[in-house]
C-alpha positions in Angstrom: 0.0 0.0 0.0 1.0 3.6 -0.5 0.2 6.7 1.5 -2.1 9.4 0.0 -0.8 12.0 2.3 -3.7 11.6 4.7 -4.0 9.3 7.7 -5.0 6.2 5.8 -3.1 4.1 3.2 -4.2 4.0 -0.4 -4.5 0.6 -2.1 -2.4 0.2 -5.3 -3.9 -0.8 -8.7 -2.4 -4.3 -8.3 -4.0 -4.7 -4.9 -7.4 -3.7 -6.3 -7.1 -6.3 -9.0 -6.2 -8.9 -6.4 -9.1 -7.9 -4.1 -11.6 -8.0 -7.0 -10.4 -11.5 -8.0 -10.7 -12.7 -4.4 -14.2 -11.4 -4.0 -15.3 -12.9 -7.3 -13.8 -16.2 -6.2 -15.8 -16.0 -2.9 -19.0 -15.4 -4.9 -18.3 -18.3 -7.3 -17.4 -20.7 -4.4 -20.6 -19.7 -2.6 -22.7 -20.3 -5.8 -21.1 -23.7 -6.1 -21.4 -24.6 -2.5 -25.1 -23.7 -2.1 -26.3 -25.0 -5.4 -26.7 -21.7 -7.2 -26.1 -21.4 -10.9 -22.7 -20.1 -11.9 -23.0 -16.3 -12.5 -26.3 -16.1 -10.7 -25.0 -13.5 -8.3 -23.8 -10.1 -9.5 -21.3 -7.8 -7.7 -21.9 -4.2 -6.8 -18.7 -2.5 -5.7 -19.6 -0.1 -2.9 -17.3 2.9 -3.5 -18.6 5.4 -1.0 -15.7 7.0 0.9 -13.2 6.3 -1.9 -11.9 8.5 -4.7 -12.4 8.2 -8.4 -8.9 6.7 -8.9 -9.9 3.7 -6.9 -13.1 3.2 -8.9 -11.1 3.6 -12.2 -8.7 0.9 -11.0 -11.5 -1.6 -10.4 -13.1 -0.6 -13.7 -9.9 -1.4 -15.5 -10.1 -4.9 -14.0 -13.6 -5.3 -15.4 -15.9 -4.2 -12.5 -18.5 -1.8 -14.0 -21.3 -1.7 -11.3 -20.7 0.7 -8.4 -22.8 1.7 -5.4 -22.9 5.1 -3.7 -24.9 6.2 -0.7 -24.4 10.0 -0.6 -25.3 12.2 -3.6 -22.9 15.0 -2.6 -20.1 12.5 -2.8 -21.3 10.5 -5.8 -22.0 13.4 -8.2 -18.5 14.7 -8.6 -17.1 11.1 -8.9 -19.7 10.4 -11.6 -18.5 13.5 -13.5 -14.9 12.6 -13.1 -15.5 9.1 -14.4 -17.9 10.1 -17.2 -15.5 8.6 -19.8 -16.2 5.1 -18.5 -19.4 3.1 -19.1 -20.3 2.5 -15.5 -23.6 1.4 -14.0 -24.4 3.4 -10.9 -26.5 2.1 -8.0 -27.8 4.4 -5.3 -27.8 2.5 -2.0 -28.4 5.1 0.8 -31.3 6.8 2.5 -33.2 9.0 0.1 -34.0 12.6 0.8 -36.8 14.3 -1.1 -34.7 17.3 -2.0 -32.0 15.0 -3.6 -34.1 12.9 -5.8 -33.8 14.8 -9.1 -30.1 14.1 -9.6 -30.5 10.5 -8.5 -33.4 10.1 -11.0 -31.3 11.7 -13.7 -27.9 10.0 -13.2 -28.3 6.6 -11.6 -29.4 3.3 -13.2 -30.7 1.7 -10.0 -32.0 2.8 -6.6 -32.0 0.1 -4.0 -33.4 2.1 -1.0 -36.9 3.1 -1.8 -39.1 2.8 1.3 -41.7 5.6 0.8 -44.2 6.3 -1.8 -43.4 10.0 -1.9 -39.8 9.2 -2.8 -40.9 6.8 -5.6 -43.3 9.4 -7.0 -40.5 12.0 -7.1 -38.1 9.6 -8.8 -40.8 8.8 -11.4 -41.6 12.4 -12.1 -38.0 13.4 -12.4 -36.7 10.5 -14.5 -35.9 12.0 -17.9 -38.2 11.0 -20.7 -36.4 8.9 -23.3 -34.0 7.3 -20.8 -34.4 3.6 -19.7 -36.7 3.1 -16.7 -35.0 3.6 -13.3 -34.6 0.2 -11.7 -36.0 0.1 -8.2 -35.6 -2.2 -5.2 -37.8 -1.6 -2.2 -35.8 -1.6 1.0 -37.2 -3.8 3.8 -36.2 -3.5 7.4 -36.1 -7.2 7.9 -34.6 -7.1 11.5 -36.9 -4.3 12.7 -34.1 -2.1 13.9 -35.2 1.4 14.9 -32.0 2.9 13.4 -32.3 1.3 10.0 -34.1 2.6 7.0 -36.6 0.4 5.2 -40.3 -0.5 5.3 -41.7 -3.1 7.6 -42.2 -6.5 5.9 -46.0 -6.4 6.3 -46.1 -3.1 4.5 -44.0 -4.1 1.5 -46.8 -5.6 -0.6 -48.9 -2.4 -0.6 -45.8 -0.2 -1.5 -44.7 -2.5 -4.2 -48.1 -2.5 -5.9 -48.3 1.3 -6.0 -44.7 1.9 -7.0 -45.0 -0.7 -9.8 -47.7 1.5 -11.5 -45.5 4.6 -11.6 -44.2 5.6 -15.0 -40.4 5.5 -15.8 -39.7 3.1 -12.9 -39.2 -0.6 -13.1 -39.6 -2.5 -9.8 -37.0 -5.2 -9.7 -37.1 -6.6 -6.2 -36.2 -6.2 -2.5 -33.2 -5.0 -0.6 -32.2 -5.4 3.1 -29.4 -4.7 5.5 -30.1 -7.0 8.5 -28.7 -6.6 12.0 -25.0 -7.4 12.0 -24.0 -10.9 13.2 -20.9 -13.0 12.9 -22.9 -16.2 13.1 -23.6 -17.8 9.7 -27.0 -19.3 10.7 -28.2 -16.0 12.1 -27.1 -14.2 9.0 -28.8 -16.9 6.8 -32.1 -16.8 8.7 -32.4 -13.0 8.3 -31.7 -13.2 4.6 -34.0 -16.1 4.2 -36.8 -14.0 5.6 -36.4 -11.5 2.8 -36.3 -14.3 0.2 -39.4 -15.8 1.6 -41.1 -12.4 1.5 -40.1 -12.0 -2.1 -41.5 -15.5 -2.9 -44.9 -14.6 -1.3 -45.1 -11.2 -3.1 -43.8 -12.1 -6.6 -46.3 -12.6 -9.4 -46.2 -12.9 -13.2 -46.9 -9.2 -13.4 -44.3 -8.4 -10.8 -41.6 -11.1 -10.9 -39.3 -9.5 -8.3 -36.2 -11.1 -9.8 -33.7 -9.2 -7.7 -32.7 -9.8 -4.1 -30.1 -7.2 -3.1 -28.6 -8.6 0.1 -25.1 -9.5 1.4 -22.0 -7.4 2.1 -18.3 -8.1 2.8 -18.9 -10.0 6.0 -22.0 -12.0 5.2 -22.1 -12.5 1.4 -21.9 -16.3 1.7 -25.0 -16.5 3.9 -26.8 -14.1 1.5 -26.0 -16.2 -1.5 -27.1 -19.4 0.4 -30.4 -17.7 1.0 -31.0 -16.6 -2.6 -29.3 -13.2 -3.1 -28.9 -12.1 -6.7 -26.6 -9.2 -6.1 -24.2 -8.5 -3.2 -22.9 -5.1 -2.3 -19.3 -5.2 -1.3 -17.1 -2.4 -0.2 -14.5 -3.2 2.5 -13.4 -6.5 0.9 -12.6 -4.6 -2.3 -11.4 -1.2 -1.2 -10.1 -1.7 2.3 -11.2 0.3 5.4 -13.4 3.1 4.4 -12.2 6.7 4.9 -13.3 10.0 3.6 -11.3 11.6 0.8 -10.9 15.1 -0.5 
């Protein structure tokens, strides 16, 4: 590692390539171990807290989907990386006064948990662009400090959001209470998968389960995740930049 002149080390390009290969190997092994089809689980690199150079290094190694949680941080990075064909996923809590740029610049939003936010994203998505792909965030562990709708309210929200123009509802997202125990992790993720199975229909297939991060992606894949959101295992310990 090299220093960037601040209090935290910067990962080199070679280390980024190694980290990406290691995470991809973890995903492939979990797919094999838990009977998932090869390539069934996609990877979103969570780049919040890291500068454009780190994203560019991963992109050079073939990673094109990146997740951000703060618009004020994401927007300048998206501008700096506009020469790359990246797919941007918004992962963080949504504020009503920030929806326009999210609707205009992101391909996915994983954190919709209120109708008002969905309505604003729909109204502000530019005409002529592909639909904004949406996951409804579910607070599967019932934590007071977590965003997300209660599981028993997800059906009603999904039905209404699915009717909004310029949005495409793809599935559900969750961030369960942290645990180092595999079975505890699995049970939380399986609750979201079971909820998806109950709510899916031919008109609303809900083909996406956005769940699993650096510390629990194996349990998420075992439970049915279709995309994992990985930051620390790719970039190292998160720190602000500027």
